[in-house]
N, C-alpha and C positions, 0 to 999 in steps of 0.2 A: 376509521371509524368504525363506532360496533353499532346497532340498529334496534329500540324495543321494536318489532313487530305487528303488527295485531291485525285480526277479520272481522267486518265489521259488518252484520245488517243495518240495512238506512234505510226509514221510511223518510224517502223522501216528501211526499206528497205532507206529508205533517212539517218538516220543511217549506215548501208551498203554500199549504194553507193558514200555519198560521206564525213562523218563523222570519220568515221574507218579509210580509206584510208591514212587521212588528221593526225589526230594520232599515226596512223603505222608510218609514215615520208617518206607519197612519195606526191607531187608533190611541187610545193612553198609557202611560209608562207602564201600568198594571196588567197588560192583555196580557203576556206569557207567564204570571204570578201561577198559576195551576199547571201550569208548566214544570217549571221551577222549583215549586209542590212534589210535585211529580215524582222529581228528580230527585229530589229528597228525600223524600219514603223510599225510593228505589235504592237509595245509594247505605238507606240503613239496612234494607235487605241485603242488600249483595257484599255489606260490612260480617254481618251476622250470617249466612249463608258460606263462605270464608273462613269465618272465624272456626267453624268445624269443618273443613278443610284441613286450614290446618293443626288441629287437632287431631285428626285421623293422622294425620304426614306424624305427627310426635308419635302415637300410641303405633302406627305402624314401623317407626323403622325399629324397632328389635324383633321385630315379632313374624316382619319379612309377608305384610299377605299381598303375594304376587300382580291378586287384580286392582293392587291403588298403585297410580302411577302419577308422583306431584308435578312433573311434564306434564300430565294433562287434564288432573285432577284438584291444583295450584296454581301454573303456571299456566293455563292452559283455557280451558269451559271456565266460561263465568260463573257467577254461584258454588255450589257444588253438587254435578252433577256425576250419577252412576250410573251408566245402559250401554249399550254398544252399538247400536246399528243408529242414526246418525240422524235420523227422524222420531227415532227415541228421544233422545238429550235435548233438538228439538222441542216435540212436546211437555219436557223436563221444564225446559229453561222457559217456555211461554208461562208454566207454572207457577213458578217461582217472579215472573212477573206478574203473575196475577194474585201471590199470596202477603196478607199483612207481615206484619214485625211480627207477631203474636204465632204467626204460624212457620214462621221459617224454622225454629227449632226442631218440630216434630216432621215437618216436610227434609230436614236436613238427616235423624235419625234414620227415615224410609232409608237417607243411602245412604249409609253406612249398611243398617244390616243388608242391601246390596252383594257390598260388600264381601261380609262375615257375621252374618246374625250375634257369636259371639263376641264380636265387639261394640256390638252398641252400649253394654253396660260398662262398657270401661271407656270408650271416648268420652273428655269434657270440648269445650270449646275453649279455641284459645283466646286468649285476655287480656295479652299484650298490649296490645294495640287500642289506639280509641281513634277516636273521630271526634271532627268540631263539633258545636253544638249546630242548631237550627239557624242561626244567623252566620252561623260560618261556611253550613255548610250551601245557605242561598245563596250569600256571593259571591262561590266558588261555581254555581251552576250559571247564576246571571249576569258576569261580568263580561262576558266573550257575546250577547246579543244585543246587549246597553253598548259597548265602545264601536262596535260597527251600529247603532245604530245615529251614536252621535256623531259619526262618522261622516253616515250620508246628510246627518242635518250639515255638516260641517261644510258638505263638500257644494250644498245645493243652496246653501249661505254668499260661496263663495271664496269661505276660508283658506287660506292652505296651513292651518296650523290647527291644532287640537289638542287643548291641554286635558289630561285623561291621568289625578290620582299625584298628580303633581309632578306631571311627567307631560313635558311637551310631544308631539306626536305626526303625522300627516299623514290626515282622513283615508288622501286617494292612495297611501301605501299600505297603507292599514287596509281596505277596503281590496285591493287588487292583490293585495300578497296576504292576506291571513283570513279573509273570506271562509275560503275553501275546509281550510284547515278548524276553524272554530264552527265552521256548520257542522261536519263531522263530530268531534266533542261533542255536539249538546242531541243531536241524533243517539251519541254512544250513554248519553248522559238516560236517556228513556231507554234504547234499550242496549246493553251491554254486548261487547264486541268479545274477539277470543283472542287469549294473548299467546306470543311469543318471542324469539330469539333472533336475533342475527339477516339475513336475508333469503329468507322462506315468503317472500309474499309469493304471489301467484304469478304477478307479471311475469316474475325472475325465473319460477321454476318453468316456466313454459319455456320459456325463451330457450333454458339452459336444458330443456330438453325438444328440440328445432320443434315447437311446438306453435301453430299460430295463433292468436292470440282468443280464440275463447270466448269471445263476445265482451271481452274488457277492452276500455275507452276512455278516453280524460273526465271525469267528474263534473263536467261541464253543466249538468242536471240537475248536480242540488244550486248550483244559482238562478236558477230562475229566469223571472225576468231582469232582477237584481244587474245582471252583466249590461242587455243594453240598454236599461237606460243609461249605464254609463259606460259607450262605447268605448271614452277617450281613454278609458283606462287598459292596462295588457294586469289583466286579471294573469294571475298563475292556476293552472291548470295543467294536471300532466298524467300521461298513461301507464306512468309507472312509478317506482319510487326512484329517488334519483337523489335522498338527502336527508339528512332526521329532519323531525317535526314538520309533515309533509303529509297532501292525505297522493296518491297513487291512482291503479286499475280500478275505477268506476263499471260495473255493468247494474244494467235496469231492470227492473223487477220481471219483466216479460223473459229476458235472456236468462234472469238466473238458471233454470234448468238445463237449456241447452251448456250453460257454462258446467254444471256436477258433472252431466255427462262427458264433455271433452274433456276433463278433471281426470273423470275415475278413468277412461278412455287408454290416456294418454300416462299415468301411472308410471309402468315400466321407463318407456323412455325418459320420465322425468328425473326418477331416481337414479338412475344410466347415469343424465347428465348435470346434476345438483352434484351427483358424488366426481364424476371427472371434474368439473369446475374446481365445486370447495371440499374433496374430500367424505370421510365415511362420516356419516351422522345418521341421525331416524331422519331420513325423509321421508319414511312411512307415516309418522306419529303428526309429521306438519301437513299433511297431506289430508290427515288426517283431521287437521283441527278444520281444517280450510273449509273440505268439505259440509262437517257442522254448521259454521257461521254460515254456508251457503245453504241448508235445510232447514234453518232457523230464516231468513232471507222467502225461502220458497217460501216455509208456514206460515208466514206473513204476511208473502207477499206482497214485497219492499226490493229494494236494491241490496246492490252490496258496495262495500271501497276496501280494502287493503292500505295501512295507511303507519305511520312510523310516531313513537314517542307521543302514545298518547297515557300506555301506559308504562309501571314502570316495575318490574320486581325489585330493583334497588333502593327506591324508594317510596317502600308501600304503595303503590299508587296500583291498586290491583281490579280486579272487573270482576 
């Protein structure tokens, strides 16, 4: 079984303040439309930035620019970011988060120049991919909180089934099994995570290195008061990745700096343990990506989660 792994800053406060009340049935049906439209705007920013990263990948394929690493700049970091230090990577991610679509090209050219000023005139963004229109993007971002909201309403009404897009669902199962994963998706629409592949999630690497959990625990915080309202449900919440399409270990905002320190201090043990379990690979790169994602979480004052199948290079679902 393969894993499309990812590392995520998670704004739990936003989930608690805006998304969970909506799911719980409070307010109007359009109460999170502003968040959905923010996600639509950011998806277009992400897509344009990544098209520059893909363009650089094509341009450097034959020129051998050593500073460009497709596993970091395309299939790793969100947007298109060129920087050496994790805290600078985090600052640039924030710049992208605050950049309008018509400003992305200038910021991307700045990144190209950091690699090699001579590349700026040679690189063109990749234009082979397309995004859905705004209506399509809106639907892709809004259906998860809407189906959770409908599931809560059905459960409160004592209903055991729910018809959604012509499919019969069990609202209790939707809530218990999918809420954490769907909430992580919502968070990733507003602050994208880092991409990886394989058994690279931090709780696995810590275990491989014989190290303690370093602040990781189950992502119960994402559920907020929803779990208490429906204590009869067997809520899915795991402290590590055990399969595809799930959220694993979570670090609360206050614990992020200590987790960064623990992973840095345990670097040699982690790499040695991972090599012993899974063989030689670029484990240092994976630790770098994890630290960068944690750096952005620290910069924003939010939590951190590991997950699987949020992104997929094979299907073109990029960050």
